[in-house]
N, CA, C and O atoms as a MOPAC input file, in Angstrom:
PM7 MOZYME 1SCF
protein

 N    115.21500 1    -7.44800 1    -7.62000 1
 C    115.71600 1    -6.27600 1    -6.80000 1
 C    116.29300 1    -5.02300 1    -7.52300 1
 O    116.03800 1    -3.87700 1    -7.15300 1
 N    117.01100 1    -5.30000 1    -8.48000 1
 C    117.46500 1    -4.44500 1    -9.38200 1
 C    116.20200 1    -3.22900 1    -9.90600 1
 O    116.17400 1    -2.01000 1    -9.73300 1
 N    115.26400 1    -4.12200 1   -10.57500 1
 C    114.21900 1    -3.24500 1   -10.97000 1
 C    113.48500 1    -2.39300 1    -9.93700 1
 O    113.23300 1    -1.20400 1   -10.13400 1
 N    113.16900 1    -3.02600 1    -8.87500 1
 C    112.58400 1    -2.42500 1    -7.68800 1
 C    113.41900 1    -1.10900 1    -7.45500 1
 O    112.88900 1     0.00100 1    -7.40600 1
 N    114.76900 1    -1.32800 1    -7.31700 1
 C    115.57500 1    -0.27800 1    -6.95900 1
 C    115.81400 1     0.78900 1    -7.90600 1
 O    116.35300 1     1.82100 1    -7.50600 1
 N    115.44500 1     0.64600 1    -9.21700 1
 C    115.33300 1     1.33900 1   -10.42700 1
 C    114.13600 1     2.25900 1   -10.41900 1
 O    114.25100 1     3.45800 1   -10.67500 1
 N    113.03800 1     1.71100 1   -10.13600 1
 C    111.85600 1     2.11600 1    -9.89900 1
 C    111.77300 1     3.09000 1    -8.68100 1
 O    111.13600 1     4.14100 1    -8.74900 1
 N    112.33100 1     2.76100 1    -7.75800 1
 C    112.30000 1     3.62900 1    -6.60000 1
 C    113.06300 1     4.82300 1    -6.77200 1
 O    112.52500 1     5.91700 1    -6.60000 1
 N    114.19100 1     4.72700 1    -7.07500 1
 C    114.99100 1     6.02700 1    -7.33500 1
 C    114.40800 1     6.75400 1    -8.68100 1
 O    114.50700 1     7.97900 1    -8.74600 1
 N    113.88300 1     6.12900 1    -9.61000 1
 C    113.29900 1     6.85700 1   -10.79800 1
 C    111.95500 1     7.70400 1   -10.06300 1
 O    111.49600 1     8.65400 1   -10.69800 1
 N    111.48300 1     7.42900 1    -9.03800 1
 C    110.25200 1     8.13900 1    -8.26900 1
 C    111.08300 1     9.31200 1    -7.28900 1
 O    110.37700 1    10.19100 1    -6.79500 1
 N    112.36400 1     9.32900 1    -7.04400 1
 C    112.77600 1    10.36300 1    -6.16200 1
 C    113.80000 1    11.35500 1    -6.79000 1
 O    114.82200 1    11.64300 1    -6.16700 1
 N    113.59600 1    11.75800 1    -7.73300 1
 C    114.11700 1    12.80100 1    -8.57100 1
 C    115.71400 1    12.52800 1    -8.52400 1
 O    116.17300 1    11.63200 1    -9.23200 1
 N    116.56300 1    13.30200 1    -7.68600 1
 C    117.77400 1    13.43800 1    -7.52900 1
 C    118.61000 1    12.36200 1    -6.75500 1
 O    119.83100 1    12.21800 1    -6.71100 1
 N    117.50200 1    11.57600 1    -6.09800 1
 C    118.33000 1    10.52400 1    -5.14500 1
 C    119.59900 1     9.70900 1    -5.73700 1
 O    120.67600 1     9.61000 1    -5.14800 1
 N    119.30900 1     9.16800 1    -6.94300 1
 C    120.30500 1     8.41200 1    -7.47000 1
 C    121.72700 1     8.85100 1    -7.43700 1
 O    122.74500 1     8.22500 1    -7.14200 1
 N    121.50500 1    10.33300 1    -7.88800 1
 C    122.94400 1    10.93400 1    -7.94700 1
 C    123.66100 1    11.27100 1    -6.84600 1
 O    124.88700 1    11.37800 1    -6.85600 1
 N    122.87400 1    11.46800 1    -5.76300 1
 C    123.32000 1    11.64200 1    -4.41400 1
 C    123.82000 1    10.51300 1    -3.90400 1
 O    124.92400 1    10.59100 1    -3.36600 1
 N    123.16900 1     9.28400 1    -3.95200 1
 C    123.60400 1     7.95000 1    -3.33000 1
 C    124.73500 1     7.42600 1    -4.07400 1
 O    125.57400 1     6.64800 1    -3.62100 1
 N    124.69100 1     8.01700 1    -5.51500 1
 C    126.15400 1     7.44700 1    -6.07600 1
 C    127.23900 1     8.18200 1    -5.99900 1
 O    128.27900 1     7.83100 1    -6.55700 1
 N    127.11800 1     9.47600 1    -5.18400 1
 C    128.52000 1    10.05500 1    -4.87700 1
 C    129.24000 1     9.52600 1    -3.57000 1
 O    130.35800 1     9.95600 1    -3.28500 1
 N    128.69000 1     8.72800 1    -2.89100 1
 C    129.45800 1     7.87900 1    -2.00700 1
 C    128.85400 1     6.57500 1    -1.61300 1
 O    127.73500 1     6.30200 1    -2.04600 1
 N    129.43600 1     5.80800 1    -0.89500 1
 C    128.77300 1     4.36800 1    -0.61300 1
 C    127.70900 1     4.59700 1     0.59400 1
 O    128.05300 1     5.02200 1     1.69700 1
 N    126.36100 1     4.25800 1     0.24300 1
 C    125.56300 1     4.50300 1     1.25200 1
 C    125.67200 1     3.41200 1     2.23600 1
 O    125.83900 1     2.24400 1     1.88400 1
 N    125.56700 1     3.83600 1     3.65200 1
 C    126.08600 1     3.08000 1     4.87800 1
 C    124.68700 1     3.00500 1     5.60300 1
 O    124.54000 1     2.04200 1     6.35600 1
 N    123.89600 1     3.67500 1     5.50600 1
 C    122.52200 1     3.94900 1     6.56000 1
 C    122.06000 1     2.30600 1     6.62600 1
 O    122.52800 1     1.35400 1     6.00100 1
 N    121.07500 1     2.34500 1     7.51900 1
 C    120.61300 1     0.85100 1     8.10300 1
 C    119.77900 1     0.47100 1     6.78700 1
 O    119.81100 1    -0.73400 1     6.53700 1
 N    118.99000 1     1.31100 1     5.83800 1
 C    118.15900 1     0.85900 1     4.91300 1
 C    119.26300 1     0.37100 1     3.70900 1
 O    119.10100 1    -0.66700 1     3.06800 1
 N    120.23400 1     1.15300 1     3.54100 1
 C    121.24100 1     0.77600 1     2.58000 1
 C    121.88100 1    -0.66800 1     2.86400 1
 O    122.14400 1    -1.48600 1     1.98200 1
 N    122.05400 1    -0.81500 1     3.99900 1
 C    122.91800 1    -1.91900 1     4.72600 1
 C    122.11500 1    -3.37300 1     4.42500 1
 O    122.55100 1    -4.47900 1     4.10400 1
 N    120.81000 1    -2.90200 1     4.66000 1
 C    119.64100 1    -3.93900 1     4.78700 1
 C    119.69100 1    -4.54100 1     3.34100 1
 O    119.93000 1    -5.73800 1     3.17600 1
 N    119.44200 1    -3.62100 1     2.21700 1
 C    119.36400 1    -3.98800 1     1.05200 1
 C    120.70900 1    -4.72200 1     0.35800 1
 O    120.73700 1    -5.64200 1    -0.45900 1
 N    121.71200 1    -4.04900 1     0.92400 1
 C    123.02100 1    -4.74100 1     0.48900 1
 C    123.11800 1    -5.99100 1     0.93500 1
 O    123.39500 1    -6.85100 1     0.09900 1
 N    122.92700 1    -6.37400 1     2.27600 1
 C    122.51800 1    -7.69400 1     2.95500 1
 C    122.02500 1    -8.65700 1     2.09500 1
 O    122.56500 1    -9.70600 1     1.74400 1
 N    120.47200 1    -8.00100 1     1.65100 1
 C    119.57600 1    -9.14400 1     0.97600 1
 C    120.40000 1    -9.57400 1    -0.51700 1
 O    120.62900 1   -10.73100 1    -0.86900 1
 N    120.72200 1    -8.48700 1    -1.17600 1
 C    121.26300 1    -8.44600 1    -2.48500 1
 C    122.62800 1    -9.70300 1    -2.36400 1
 O    122.65000 1   -10.78500 1    -2.95100 1
 N    123.46300 1    -9.26400 1    -1.62100 1
 C    124.57200 1   -10.32800 1    -1.57500 1
 C    124.36000 1   -11.70900 1    -0.97200 1
 O    124.98400 1   -12.74200 1    -1.21400 1
 N    123.31300 1   -11.50100 1    -0.10600 1
 C    122.90200 1   -13.04300 1     0.33900 1
 C    122.29300 1   -13.68500 1    -0.85500 1
 O    122.44400 1   -14.90200 1    -0.95500 1
 N    121.63200 1   -13.06100 1    -1.77100 1
 C    120.99900 1   -13.87100 1    -2.89700 1
 C    122.05400 1   -14.35200 1    -3.97700 1
 O    121.99900 1   -15.40300 1    -4.61500 1
 N    123.01200 1   -13.38100 1    -4.04900 1
 C    124.20700 1   -13.85000 1    -4.72600 1
 C    124.81300 1   -15.17300 1    -4.11800 1
 O    124.92600 1   -16.23900 1    -4.72400 1
 N    125.11300 1   -14.96800 1    -3.06600 1
 C    125.84800 1   -16.21100 1    -2.25600 1
 C    125.14300 1   -17.23400 1    -2.35500 1
 O    125.70600 1   -18.28400 1    -2.66400 1
 N    123.88400 1   -17.22100 1    -2.14900 1
 C    122.92600 1   -18.41200 1    -2.05900 1
 C    122.81500 1   -19.21300 1    -3.45500 1
 O    122.49400 1   -20.39700 1    -3.56300 1
 N    123.15100 1   -18.31400 1    -4.52000 1
 C    122.65200 1   -18.71700 1    -5.97700 1
 C    124.24500 1   -19.42900 1    -6.52900 1
 O    124.42200 1   -19.90800 1    -7.64900 1
 N    125.21800 1   -19.34900 1    -5.50800 1
 C    126.30200 1   -20.19400 1    -5.85700 1
 C    127.51800 1   -19.30100 1    -6.37900 1
 O    128.44300 1   -19.76100 1    -7.04800 1
 N    127.40400 1   -17.99600 1    -5.99700 1
 C    128.55000 1   -17.09800 1    -6.50300 1
 C    129.80100 1   -17.32400 1    -5.39600 1
 O    129.51200 1   -17.58700 1    -4.22900 1
 N    130.82400 1   -17.23900 1    -5.70800 1
 C    131.69800 1   -17.30700 1    -4.61800 1
 C    132.04900 1   -15.62200 1    -4.14600 1
 O    131.83800 1   -14.67700 1    -4.90600 1
 N    132.50200 1   -15.50600 1    -3.03800 1
 C    132.36500 1   -14.27600 1    -2.38500 1
 C    133.06800 1   -13.11000 1    -3.11900 1
 O    132.58200 1   -11.98000 1    -3.07700 1
 N    134.15400 1   -13.36600 1    -3.76000 1
 C    134.96100 1   -12.14100 1    -4.46200 1
 C    134.03800 1   -11.99400 1    -5.76900 1
 O    133.93500 1   -10.81900 1    -6.11900 1
 N    133.43300 1   -12.79600 1    -6.46800 1
 C    132.61200 1   -12.63200 1    -7.85300 1
 C    131.30500 1   -12.12900 1    -7.13200 1
 O    130.77300 1   -11.24100 1    -7.79700 1
 N    130.61400 1   -12.43600 1    -5.94900 1
 C    129.43000 1   -11.80000 1    -5.51800 1
 C    129.64000 1   -10.45100 1    -5.18900 1
 O    128.69600 1    -9.66800 1    -5.29300 1
 N    131.06700 1    -9.95100 1    -4.69600 1
 C    131.26400 1    -8.58000 1    -4.39600 1
 C    131.30500 1    -7.55400 1    -5.77100 1
 O    130.85200 1    -6.42000 1    -5.92700 1
 N    131.99000 1    -8.39100 1    -6.62100 1
 C    131.85300 1    -7.48100 1    -8.11800 1
 C    130.72800 1    -7.60900 1    -8.71800 1
 O    130.26400 1    -6.69300 1    -9.39700 1
 N    130.02700 1    -8.95300 1    -8.52800 1
 C    128.38600 1    -8.68300 1    -9.15500 1
 C    127.44600 1    -7.38600 1    -8.52800 1
 O    126.74100 1    -6.59100 1    -9.15100 1
 N    127.68800 1    -7.47500 1    -7.18700 1
 C    126.92000 1    -6.24300 1    -6.44100 1
 C    127.18700 1    -5.22200 1    -6.95600 1
 O    126.40400 1    -4.53600 1    -7.61200 1
 N    128.39600 1    -4.97100 1    -6.71500 1
 C    128.85000 1    -3.45900 1    -7.17300 1
 C    128.57100 1    -3.11200 1    -8.27700 1
 O    128.10500 1    -1.98700 1    -8.46300 1
 N    128.81000 1    -4.09800 1    -9.43200 1
 C    128.52900 1    -3.86100 1   -10.99200 1
 C    126.86200 1    -3.61100 1   -11.04000 1
 O    126.48800 1    -2.58900 1   -11.61500 1
 N    126.02400 1    -4.34900 1   -10.55800 1
 C    124.80800 1    -4.14900 1   -10.51800 1
 C    124.35600 1    -2.87800 1    -9.78500 1
 O    123.36700 1    -2.28100 1   -10.20800 1
 N    125.06700 1    -2.39900 1    -8.64100 1
 C    124.31900 1    -1.19600 1    -8.06600 1
 C    124.80800 1     0.19600 1    -8.80700 1
 O    124.27000 1     1.30400 1    -8.80500 1
 N    125.99100 1    -0.24800 1    -9.42400 1
 C    126.48200 1     1.00200 1   -10.19800 1
 C    125.62500 1     1.48400 1   -11.30700 1
 O    125.28300 1     2.64200 1   -11.54400 1
 N    125.26200 1     0.11000 1   -12.11000 1
 C    124.28800 1    -0.13100 1   -13.10800 1
 C    122.95900 1     0.76300 1   -13.01700 1
 O    122.50500 1     1.57600 1   -13.82200 1
 N    122.51100 1     0.36100 1   -11.82600 1
 C    121.16200 1     0.88600 1   -11.42800 1
 C    121.28700 1     2.28000 1   -11.12700 1
 O    120.41900 1     2.99700 1   -11.62500 1
 N    122.11000 1     2.79200 1   -10.47300 1
 C    122.42000 1     4.09200 1   -10.35600 1
 C    122.54700 1     5.12400 1   -11.45400 1
 O    122.08600 1     6.26000 1   -11.56900 1
 N    123.29800 1     4.39200 1   -12.20500 1
 C    124.01400 1     5.43500 1   -13.48600 1
 C    122.67800 1     5.42900 1   -14.18900 1
 O    122.12300 1     6.51800 1   -14.34300 1
 N    122.10600 1     4.34900 1   -14.62500 1
 C    120.77200 1     4.57300 1   -15.33800 1
 C    119.63400 1     5.37900 1   -14.63900 1
 O    119.04200 1     6.25000 1   -15.27700 1
 N    119.33400 1     5.12200 1   -13.41200 1
 C    118.56600 1     6.03100 1   -12.60500 1
 C    118.66700 1     7.54600 1   -12.87700 1
 O    117.71800 1     8.27700 1   -13.16000 1
 N    119.95500 1     7.90400 1   -12.74900 1
 C    120.49100 1     8.99400 1   -12.94300 1
 C    120.17100 1     9.85800 1   -14.44800 1
 O    119.89000 1    11.05000 1   -14.56700 1
 N    120.29500 1     8.99200 1   -15.34300 1
 C    120.08500 1     9.22300 1   -16.81100 1
 C    118.40200 1     9.13900 1   -16.76400 1
 O    117.91000 1    10.04200 1   -17.44100 1
 N    117.53600 1     8.37900 1   -16.20800 1
 C    116.21800 1     8.51300 1   -16.18200 1
 C    115.77900 1     9.81800 1   -15.72900 1
 O    115.13600 1    10.57600 1   -16.45600 1
 N    116.10200 1    10.08000 1   -14.58600 1
 C    115.67700 1    11.28800 1   -13.83300 1
 C    116.27300 1    12.52800 1   -14.86600 1
 O    115.47200 1    13.43400 1   -15.09800 1
 N    117.48100 1    12.61100 1   -15.42700 1
 C    117.62400 1    13.69900 1   -16.33500 1
 C    116.59600 1    13.95000 1   -17.47700 1
 O    116.09800 1    15.01600 1   -17.83600 1
 N    116.39600 1    12.59200 1   -17.98900 1
 C    115.49300 1    12.58500 1   -19.20600 1
 C    114.17200 1    12.89700 1   -18.75000 1
 O    113.43400 1    13.47200 1   -19.55000 1
 N    113.70600 1    12.59800 1   -17.50800 1
 C    112.35100 1    12.99600 1   -17.12000 1
 C    112.34400 1    14.50200 1   -16.75500 1
 O    111.40400 1    15.18800 1   -17.15500 1
 N    113.35800 1    15.06900 1   -16.00200 1
 C    113.60000 1    16.49100 1   -15.89200 1
 C    113.65200 1    17.12200 1   -16.87800 1
 O    113.41800 1    18.31600 1   -16.68800 1
 N    113.89800 1    16.79700 1   -18.06200 1
 C    113.98000 1    17.46200 1   -19.41800 1
 C    112.73000 1    17.49300 1   -20.14400 1
 O    112.64700 1    17.93100 1   -21.29200 1
 N    111.47600 1    16.89700 1   -19.29200 1
 C    110.10600 1    16.73600 1   -19.82000 1
 C    110.32400 1    15.60300 1   -21.17000 1
 O    109.63600 1    15.77000 1   -22.17700 1
 N    111.12100 1    14.69100 1   -21.11600 1
 C    111.38800 1    13.77600 1   -21.88200 1
 C    111.68500 1    14.15400 1   -23.55100 1
 O    111.51800 1    13.42800 1   -24.53100 1
 N    112.13500 1    15.42200 1   -23.48800 1
 C    112.66000 1    16.18700 1   -24.94300 1
 C    114.05200 1    16.28600 1   -25.09400 1
 O    114.53600 1    16.88500 1   -26.05500 1
 N    114.85500 1    15.65800 1   -24.07800 1
 C    115.96200 1    15.97100 1   -23.96600 1
 C    117.08700 1    15.38200 1   -24.90000 1
 O    118.22200 1    15.84800 1   -25.00700 1
 N    116.49100 1    14.07700 1   -25.68000 1
 C    117.15700 1    13.72900 1   -26.65500 1
 C    116.68000 1    14.15700 1   -28.45900 1
 O    117.10200 1    13.71400 1   -29.52700 1
 N    115.72600 1    15.10600 1   -28.16100 1
 C    115.14400 1    15.39600 1   -29.65500 1
 C    116.34500 1    15.86600 1   -30.58700 1
 O    116.54700 1    15.46500 1   -31.73300 1
 N    117.11900 1    16.81200 1   -29.86500 1
 C    118.16900 1    17.56500 1   -30.78600 1
 C    119.31300 1    16.50500 1   -31.40800 1
 O    119.61900 1    16.48900 1   -32.60000 1
 N    119.83900 1    15.69900 1   -30.47400 1
 C    120.81800 1    14.92900 1   -30.73100 1
 C    120.39700 1    13.90900 1   -31.85000 1
 O    121.14100 1    13.60700 1   -32.78300 1
 N    119.16500 1    13.42100 1   -31.67200 1
 C    118.48200 1    12.39000 1   -32.39300 1
 C    118.25900 1    13.00300 1   -33.61500 1
 O    118.58700 1    12.28500 1   -34.56000 1
 N    117.85200 1    13.99100 1   -33.89000 1
 C    117.66000 1    14.78000 1   -35.32000 1
 C    119.08600 1    14.84100 1   -35.97800 1
 O    119.18200 1    14.61500 1   -37.18400 1
 N    119.92200 1    15.06600 1   -35.41100 1
 C    121.35500 1    15.14000 1   -35.69600 1
 C    121.72900 1    13.94600 1   -36.31500 1
 O    122.27400 1    13.94400 1   -37.41900 1
 N    121.46200 1    12.87100 1   -35.65000 1
 C    121.75100 1    11.54300 1   -36.20700 1
 C    121.18000 1    11.23400 1   -37.31000 1
 O    121.77600 1    10.56700 1   -38.15600 1
 N    119.66000 1    11.76300 1   -37.52000 1
 C    118.97800 1    11.32900 1   -38.55800 1
 C    119.46400 1    12.09500 1   -40.08500 1
 O    119.19500 1    11.78100 1   -41.24400 1
 N    120.18400 1    13.08100 1   -39.59100 1
 C    120.39100 1    14.01000 1   -40.53900 1
 C    122.11400 1    13.88800 1   -41.00200 1
 O    122.67000 1    14.73700 1   -41.70000 1
 N    122.69200 1    12.83600 1   -40.53300 1
 C    123.87100 1    12.59100 1   -40.97100 1
 C    124.26300 1    12.43400 1   -42.37000 1
 O    123.31200 1    12.01500 1   -43.03000 1
 N    125.33000 1    12.62000 1   -43.06300 1
 C    125.94000 1    12.40600 1   -44.40900 1
 C    125.89200 1    10.58600 1   -44.58000 1
 O    126.64900 1     9.83900 1   -43.95900 1
 N    124.90000 1    10.15500 1   -45.49300 1
 C    124.84300 1     8.57500 1   -45.53700 1
 C    125.93100 1     7.89500 1   -46.14900 1
 O    126.21300 1     6.70000 1   -46.06300 1
 N    126.59600 1     8.93700 1   -46.87400 1
 C    128.15900 1     8.16900 1   -47.43000 1
 C    129.25700 1     7.97000 1   -46.34300 1
 O    130.09200 1     7.06600 1   -46.33300 1
 N    129.12300 1     8.89100 1   -45.49900 1
 C    130.07600 1     8.95000 1   -44.38900 1
 C    129.74000 1     8.09400 1   -43.09000 1
 O    130.55400 1     7.55000 1   -42.34400 1
 N    128.39400 1     8.10200 1   -42.99600 1
 C    127.69900 1     7.20600 1   -41.57200 1
 C    126.75000 1     6.66000 1   -41.93500 1
 O    125.64000 1     7.00800 1   -41.53000 1
 N    126.93700 1     5.55600 1   -42.88200 1
 C    125.81800 1     4.42200 1   -43.35100 1
 C    125.34700 1     3.69600 1   -42.01900 1
 O    124.13000 1     3.56300 1   -41.88700 1
 N    125.99600 1     3.31900 1   -41.23500 1
 C    125.75200 1     2.34300 1   -40.10700 1
 C    124.83700 1     3.46200 1   -39.10600 1
 O    123.72000 1     3.19100 1   -38.66300 1
 N    125.39600 1     4.45800 1   -38.92000 1
 C    124.32900 1     5.43500 1   -37.82900 1
 C    123.01200 1     5.71200 1   -38.38200 1
 O    121.90600 1     5.64800 1   -37.84500 1
 N    123.41500 1     6.08700 1   -39.76700 1
 C    121.91400 1     6.22300 1   -40.32300 1
 C    121.28900 1     5.13800 1   -40.36500 1
 O    120.08900 1     5.40800 1   -40.31900 1
 N    121.48400 1     3.83400 1   -40.44100 1
 C    120.77200 1     2.68700 1   -40.37700 1
 C    119.89400 1     2.38700 1   -39.28100 1
 O    118.87200 1     1.71100 1   -39.40000 1
 N    120.40100 1     3.01600 1   -37.96400 1
 C    119.83900 1     2.79800 1   -37.02000 1
 C    118.93700 1     4.18400 1   -36.32300 1
 O    118.11500 1     4.16900 1   -35.40700 1
 N    119.37900 1     5.18900 1   -37.03400 1
 C    118.72700 1     6.31300 1   -36.43900 1
 C    117.18500 1     6.62400 1   -36.29000 1
 O    116.70500 1     7.52900 1   -35.60800 1
 N    116.50400 1     5.70300 1   -37.05700 1
 C    114.91700 1     5.77000 1   -36.71900 1
 C    114.53000 1     5.13000 1   -35.65700 1
 O    113.53700 1     5.57100 1   -35.07900 1
 N    115.24300 1     3.86200 1   -35.09100 1
 C    115.31500 1     3.44000 1   -33.76600 1
 C    115.43600 1     4.16100 1   -32.41000 1
 O    115.08400 1     3.69500 1   -31.32700 1
 N    116.03000 1     5.46400 1   -32.65100 1
 C    116.45800 1     6.29800 1   -31.75300 1
 C    115.27300 1     7.26200 1   -31.17800 1
 O    114.70900 1     7.77700 1   -32.14300 1
 N    114.86900 1     7.56000 1   -30.30900 1
 C    115.96700 1     7.16400 1   -29.06800 1
 C    115.29600 1     6.25200 1   -28.36000 1
 O    114.09100 1     6.43300 1   -28.18000 1
 N    115.90300 1     5.17300 1   -27.85800 1
 C    115.52500 1     3.98100 1   -27.01300 1
 C    115.25400 1     4.44200 1   -25.48400 1
 O    116.12000 1     5.02500 1   -24.83100 1
 N    114.33400 1     4.21600 1   -25.11700 1
 C    113.71800 1     4.92400 1   -23.66700 1
 C    114.76800 1     4.12200 1   -22.73200 1
 O    115.22200 1     3.02800 1   -23.06800 1
 N    115.09400 1     4.74500 1   -21.57900 1
 C    116.02700 1     4.41200 1   -20.71400 1
 C    115.76500 1     3.24800 1   -20.02600 1
 O    116.68200 1     2.51200 1   -19.66100 1
 N    114.17000 1     2.92100 1   -19.73500 1
 C    113.56200 1     1.96100 1   -19.02700 1
 C    113.85700 1     0.71400 1   -19.98100 1
 O    114.05100 1    -0.34800 1   -19.38900 1
 N    113.90500 1     0.69800 1   -21.07400 1
 C    114.23300 1    -0.38400 1   -22.20300 1
 C    115.74200 1    -0.53300 1   -22.01800 1
 O    116.15100 1    -1.68400 1   -21.86000 1
 N    116.48200 1     0.30200 1   -22.01500 1
 C    117.94300 1     0.09900 1   -21.94200 1
 C    118.30900 1    -0.62400 1   -20.76200 1
 O    119.17300 1    -1.50100 1   -20.76700 1
 N    117.58100 1    -0.22100 1   -19.62100 1
 C    117.70100 1    -0.72400 1   -18.38000 1
 C    117.49500 1    -2.35400 1   -18.27400 1
 O    118.22900 1    -3.21200 1   -17.78200 1
 N    116.21100 1    -2.45300 1   -18.92400 1
 C    115.92200 1    -4.00700 1   -18.78800 1
 C    116.85000 1    -4.97400 1   -19.66300 1
 O    117.21800 1    -6.08100 1   -19.27000 1
 N    117.16800 1    -4.43100 1   -20.85900 1
 C    118.20400 1    -5.20600 1   -21.73300 1
 C    119.32500 1    -5.28700 1   -21.22100 1
 O    119.77300 1    -6.43300 1   -21.23700 1
 N    120.19200 1    -4.26600 1   -20.61300 1
 C    121.25600 1    -4.40500 1   -19.97400 1
 C    121.44300 1    -5.29800 1   -18.84600 1
 O    122.46100 1    -5.97600 1   -18.70600 1
 N    120.37900 1    -5.29900 1   -17.97500 1
 C    120.14300 1    -6.04600 1   -16.85500 1
 C    120.12400 1    -7.59000 1   -17.27800 1
 O    120.75600 1    -8.53500 1   -16.80700 1
 N    119.41500 1    -7.54800 1   -18.07200 1
 C    119.41800 1    -9.28600 1   -18.64700 1
 C    120.64600 1    -9.46200 1   -19.23100 1
 O    120.99600 1   -10.62900 1   -19.05300 1
 N    121.60500 1    -8.72000 1   -19.95700 1
 C    123.01100 1    -9.05600 1   -20.44000 1
 C    123.71100 1    -9.32900 1   -19.01900 1
 O    124.08700 1   -10.46400 1   -18.72200 1
 N    123.85900 1    -8.28100 1   -18.19700 1
 C    124.66600 1    -8.47400 1   -16.96500 1
 C    124.39400 1    -9.72800 1   -16.23400 1
 O    125.33600 1   -10.40400 1   -15.81900 1
 N    123.12200 1   -10.09600 1   -16.04400 1
 C    122.67100 1   -11.59800 1   -15.20600 1
 C    123.08100 1   -12.54600 1   -16.28100 1
 O    123.80400 1   -13.47900 1   -15.93300 1
 N    122.79100 1   -12.46900 1   -17.32800 1
 C    123.49900 1   -13.76300 1   -18.14900 1
 C    124.95700 1   -13.95700 1   -18.29700 1
 O    125.48400 1   -15.06600 1   -18.37800 1
 N    125.57100 1   -12.85200 1   -18.32900 1
 C    127.02600 1   -12.92300 1   -18.13700 1
 C    127.60000 1   -13.31900 1   -16.70200 1
 O    128.57300 1   -14.05800 1   -16.55400 1
 N    126.77200 1   -12.65300 1   -15.51900 1
 C    127.21900 1   -13.44900 1   -14.37800 1
 C    126.92700 1   -14.89500 1   -14.07200 1
 O    127.61100 1   -15.64900 1   -13.38000 1
 N    125.79300 1   -15.16200 1   -14.70500 1
 C    125.55300 1   -16.72200 1   -14.53100 1
 C    126.59500 1   -17.62300 1   -15.24700 1
 O    127.04500 1   -18.67100 1   -14.78400 1
 N    126.91100 1   -17.06900 1   -16.43300 1
 C    128.05000 1   -17.83800 1   -17.09800 1
 C    129.67900 1   -17.76500 1   -16.37900 1
 O    130.56600 1   -18.61200 1   -16.49200 1
 N    129.71500 1   -16.66100 1   -15.73400 1
 C    130.88700 1   -16.63500 1   -14.83500 1
 C    130.87600 1   -17.53700 1   -13.84600 1
 O    131.76700 1   -18.36800 1   -13.66900 1
 N    129.67800 1   -17.38600 1   -13.03200 1
 C    129.63900 1   -18.57100 1   -11.87500 1
 C    129.56500 1   -19.88800 1   -12.32700 1
 O    129.93600 1   -20.81000 1   -11.60000 1
 N    129.08200 1   -20.09800 1   -13.56300 1
 C    129.02600 1   -21.62900 1   -14.09200 1
 C    130.30600 1   -22.02500 1   -14.77500 1
 O    130.33400 1   -23.12300 1   -15.33200 1
 N    131.49300 1   -21.16300 1   -14.79400 1
 C    132.58400 1   -21.54700 1   -15.28200 1
 C    132.77500 1   -21.11400 1   -16.80100 1
 O    133.85700 1   -21.28800 1   -17.36000 1
 N    131.63800 1   -20.51700 1   -17.47400 1
 C    131.62200 1   -20.23400 1   -18.72800 1
 C    132.32700 1   -18.81200 1   -19.17300 1
 O    132.34900 1   -18.47800 1   -20.35800 1

């Protein structure tokens, strides 16, 4: 569901930013919230953990969808200057930063999938008492 929400928000420009400004309570938002929370409860999450899990996931989706829309709005070039600056740092002062500079930028879509996997694994561990 998170991937579907991310893709939908990515197709609709500034929708993520507008929706993130206040809690959406329209009929479609409520139906989506119901489905998501029901999945968490059915998966064995107790109510308070399901609540925090849903809110965390929703805010994660909105936050990265906003970044995706910003990146797409900049013609995909919004990271060139900061990445060039990172690649040009003093190696004696910032060796760790320089060691990862060639791997930058990481596309928002990749960050989304990686982070979502981390969140879901962490939630499963919490649910299972780990």
